[in-house]
N, C-alpha and C positions, 0 to 999 in steps of 0.2 A: 637639768630639768627638762630640756627639750628631748633628750634621749629617753628619759623616763616616760614622758607623755607619749612619745612615739611607740614605745614598747607597750604601753597600756592600750593604745589604739589598735595595734596589731593583735594583741591578745583578745580584745573585745571582738574584733572582726572574726578571728578564728573560732571563738566561743559561739558567736551568732551562727556561723555556718554549722558548727558541730551540734548545737542544741536544736536549731531549726530543722536541719535535715536528718541528723542522726537520732534525735530523741523524739521530736514532735512530728517528724515525717512530713514536713512541708516541702515535698519534692518539686511540686509545680512552681512554687515561689522561687526556689534556688536554682532550678534547672531551666526555667523558661522565662519567668517574669523578670528576674534580676538580670540575666544576660541581655535580654532585649532592651531593657531600660538602660543598662550601662552602655550598650552599643549605640543607642540613640543619642545619649548624652555625649558620647565620644565624637560621633560624626558631626552633630550640630555644633558642639563646642569647638572642635578642631576647625571647621569651616569658618565659624564666627571669628576666631582668633586670627586666622590667615587673612580673611577679608579686612579685618580691622587694621592689621599691620600693613596690608597692601595699600590701603587708602590713606595711611599716615603720610603727611607731606614730608618731602626731603628737599628743603629749600637750598641746601648747599651740596656741592660736589665733594664728598668726603671719603674717597677710597683709602683704605689703609695699605700703605706700601712700605717695603723695606728693601728696595733695590733701586737701581738707576732708572730714572724715567726716560721715556723716549722723547728726545729733544733735538739733538744735532745729529746729522747722518753719520759723522765719523766717531760718535760715541756709542758704544754698544749698550743697548738697554736690556734690562732683565724682564723678559716676557712673562715670567711666572710670578716674581715678587712684585713687579710693577707693570701689569698687563695694560696695553693700550688698544687691544683688539678684543672682539667678542670671544674668539677661541682662547685667548690668553686668560680671560675671566673664567671660562668653562674649565680650563685646566687647573686654575688655582682653586676653584670651588671643588673640583674632583679631589684634589690633594687634601683639601680641608675636610671634606665629608668622609673620604675613605681612609685617609692616613693621619688625620688630625695634625695638619702641618703646623698651625699656630701653637698648639699645645706642645709639640715636639721642640719648637724653638724657644719655648718659655723657660726662663731661668729663675732661680730663687735668689733672693738677696737677704742677708742677715748681718747683724752686728756681732762680731766675735770679740772685739775689744772696743773700748770707748773710742769714738771718732774713727773707727775703721770698718768700712762697709765691704763685705766680701760677696762675690757672686759665684754661683755654682750651678751645675746642671740639675735638671729636674725630670730625668728620663723615666723614673719609676712611675710617676703619675701618668705620663704618656703611655707607658706599657700597660698599666692597669686599666686605663680607659680603653685602649685598643682591644685588650683581651675581653673585657666586659661587653663592649658593643658588638664585636664580631661574633662572640659566642652567642649573644642574644639573637643576632640575626640568623645564625645557623639553626638555632633552636626553633625560631619562628618558622623558618623554611621547612624544617623537619615536620612540624606540626601540620603542614599543609596536607599531609597524607590522610588526615582525618576529615578534611573538608572537600576533597575532590575524589571522583571515581570515574575512570581509572587514575591511578597515581602516575604522574609524569615520571619518565625515566630519570630526569635530572634530580628529582627529589629522592628517588630510590638510591641513586648513586651517592648523593650527599649523605644520606642516612648510613650507607655502607661505609663510606670513608670515615664518618664521625664515630662509628661503632666498630672499628676494625679490631679492637681488643675483644677477644672471645671469652675472656675469663673475668669475673664469674658470669654464670648464666642467670638471667639474660645479660648479654654483653652491655657493658656500661658505655655511655657516650663520653667522649673526651670533653665536649663542650659543657657537660654537666659539672665536671670537676673544675674546669677553667672558670666558669661563671661564678661558682661559689667562692673560689680562691680570689677572683677579682673583686667580688662584693666584700669579702673579708678585708682585703687590702684597703679599699675605698672607705669602708666603715672605720677601720682602725686608724686610718689617716685623719679622719675627722675627730676621732676620739682622743688620740694621743699627740697630735700636732697642735701646740698651743695657739698658733696663728689661725689655723684652719678651724679649730674648735671655737675660737672667739667669734668667727663670722658665720658659723653654722646655725641654721634655724630649724624649727620643728619640721618644716617641709623637707629639708635635706635628709634628716634621719628617717623620716616616715617613708620616703620614696625608696631608700636603700633597704629598709626592713621589709617593706611590702614586696619588692621584687625578690628579696631573699626568701621570704615566706613562700612565694610562688615556686621558686626553684627547689626549695627543700621538699615541699609537698609533692612536686612532680617526681623527684628522685625517690621519695618514699613509695609512691604509687608503682614505680617501675621495679623496685628491688625488694620491697618489704610487704606492702599491702597491694596484692594483685587485683587488677580490675579487668573486666572483659573489654578488650580493645575493639572488638567488632561491635559491641553495644555502644561504645563511645563514638565510633564512627557513624553508626546509624543515628545517634542522637544529634551529632553536629550536621550531618547531611539534612536532617529534618529541620534544624534551626535555619540553615541557609535557604532551604526551599520554602520557608514559612509554613511548614507543616510539622511543627515540633511535637515530639512524643517524649514522655517522661522515661528516662532510661531505667531498665530493670536489672537487678542483680549487681548494682555498682555500689561499692562501699562509701562510707561517709567521707573518706579522705578525698574522693573525687569531688564531692560537693564543696568541701572546704577549698580545694584548689580552684574550682570554678568560681567560687564566690570571691576569692582573693583577686582573680583575674578581672572579674566584673568591677570590683572596687578600683582596681588600677585603671581600667578603661574610663570609668566615670570621673576619676581624679585627674587623668592625664591632661585634658585641655586647660585645667586651672593651675597647673604646676610648672615647675622649671623644665619638666620633661618635654614641653612644647618646643624646646630648641630643635627637636626633630624637624619641624617645619619652618621655624623661625630663622634657621641658619641660611636658608635660601633667599630670605628677604632682607638680610642685613645689608644696608647700603655701604658699609665699609668693606664688604666682601664682593658684592655683585656689581660694582661700578668699575668702568674702565678708567684708567688714569691717563686721560687725554686732555687735560685742562690746558696744555700748551698748543693743542691742535684744534680744539673746538671751544667756542665761547659758550659757557653754561649760564643761562639766565634763569633766575628763580621763577618757575611757572606759577607759583602762588603769590607773587608780588603784585600788589595793586597800587594804583596811584594814591598818594597820601597828600592831603591838603596841608601845605606848609605856610608859615607866616614869615615872609621874606623881610630882610632888613628895610628894603624900600617901603614896604607896607607898614612896618613898625615905625619908621621915621615919619611917614605921612600921618600916622595916628597920633604920635606924641611929639611932633615937631615944636609946637608952641610951648609945651612944658619943658622940652629940652633946651630951647633958647632961654627960657626964663631962668633956669638954674645954671646956665653957662656951658652946657654940653655942646660940643661941635656937631654940626649937621652938614650933610652933603648938599642939601638944597636950602637956599635961603628964602624961598618963596613962602 
């Protein structure tokens, strides 16, 4: 049912973009008002979530480690798996963000026979996540050519490397194929893996289908429904300079693509996609494992009024003596 609801939502979003821009001609709404609104929601929501997480108390020192801690000088510690210095934490965070270290180490467990638990590798999930995230990053960097003038040489070089296949014309980008393949794998995994399907929610399917819709409409614009790229660039430069103009001579597919992106931006701060910023604030990742070197005191700890035994006995001494309970003071 979650998958069905997600499909219905995606179809509704596409139909709203098609009817609003393609039939009713509400170009200003879908090219100016909706992107600005979505961008504002994204910025405010992203900052709010980050500030909220940053202000959350962390009363305990809880770094996640899976290696030898730095303790005795003649025992070699693992500076990556159990970092006790700031540079060690930086290196572990870099491995986590760039190479998904914890996901690569993750193994699956399942019962093959009664009372027999088997463990196995789970590298396909790691590979699918790596392909998806890195392809998405390259695609976002390629799109910077529409937002800046002149285009930096590094972006031009990245675009050239990504599109080194010259057939068919226009040359297709490798990342376009890779991100679609990765999305299909992640989607099929949620659909056909019973354990993953059991814990999948509406938000999980919706995010995958929404990003998939953006990728597919982008590919359609490049290879099937041609758009004027110079007009697209003029439009985005106007958006960034707060001097927006309604693009002319651009097909409906562009407005559908832009509306899907706007929905993703507005939805981003309220979804699991916020792990983009949350991973840097995770106390299990960003803390040094130096509990044997430094005494960690709970900064949010406050004095608590306690009722000591001496105070309890002073209050109930007469009653305790009356029922024969021993007391420390006979006065």
